C-alpha positions, 0 to 999 in steps of 0.5 A: 602562380603567385609567389610570396617574397621571402627575400627579407625578414619583413617578408617572413614576419608578414607571412607569419602574421598572415598565417597566425591571422588565418589560424585565429579566424579558423579557431574562433569560427570553429568554437564560436560559430560552428560548434554552437550551431551544430549542438544547438548551444544555449537552446534548451527544452523543458521536459514535460510531466508525462506521468499518468498520460496515455500513449497518445497524450505522451506522443503529442506532448513530446512531438510539440517539443521536438523530443523523442521517446523509448520504452525502457520497461513495462510493469503492472501496478494495481490501481494505475491506468493501463498503458499509461506512463509510470515513470520517465527519465530525464525527470519532469522539469529537466532542461535538455536539447532538442531531439533528446530521447526520453526513457519511459516505463509503461503500465501494462494492461494485464497483471502477471500471475504470482504464487500466493505465499503460505501464511497459514498458521502465521499471525495476522500482522506477519501474514500481512507483511508477507503478503505485501512483499508478494505485492498482494493486498490484504482485505477485510479480516474474517474472524471465526471461532477458533482456539488459535487467536490472531492466527491465519487459518484460511485464505479467500480470494474472490469469495473462495478458499484458496490454498498457498501456491495458487496463482493469482493476479499481482495486486489482487485483494485476499481475505484472511480467515483468523481465529478469535482465540475462543473457539467453539467451546461450550461451558455450563451456564453458572447459577448467579441468582442470589449472588452479589453482583461483584462476585457474579462478575468474577465468576463470569469473567473466569469462564470467559463469558460476558456479563450485562448488568441492569439495576431494577430497584428494591426487590422484596426479599432480596438484598440490594446488590444481589442478582435476582434474575438472569438470562439465559437461565441455568436449567442445565444449559450450556452456552458458547465461550464469549456469549453474554449473560444478562442479569438483573440486580436489586437496588439503585444503579445505572438504568442503562445496560452496562457490559463488562468484558473480560 
């Protein structure tokens, strides 16, 4: 077995130099050769945009880049394609190392069932906000005669009336049935013949009716600006609140019909 001479100080310094040189070789080899090789140092892959892709398209996009995936969550989103990618982490455009795992949220094919919130008696705007919080959608509003103006009186789903608490699919569209504030009230038809047009407007407006006026030129025996004819006629009849009364006015004026609403 070979022995190293340590008979002189020179021999000791030589030995120390050899040991230091070996240490430096090991140090630089470990940090500048082994570590970069084992961690793919300096090599990065750009994460592709996976949102909206099907599972098959997503797998191909990741396989082409030597990336892996894990489904971290599944959720239903109305309007999104079932079994498609909703979100991803790391985000599109991020730089990652080869073999990195991408965490995905997938859109489920079946909507979960949720309870219809109780919005009966609420204002339409308040009901829509509550519906949105429940992850449902408000469709076209239906107006019906009712004294409760701008108030939700019924809820419809798929054309049928449903009660609060009914289970319906998340993201479904429901219809509010809202009162018009007029109701199904009947009022007697006022007698406007011979009355000045402006006075007729005041009277009709006070009874929550709508007046339609038409000027017919000079009428023998009637002063200009007075009502010479009305439809419907009085004759003890009644009409619904909000209905229209057509009148003809003597004198010159707009030839077209003008509707004055209260």
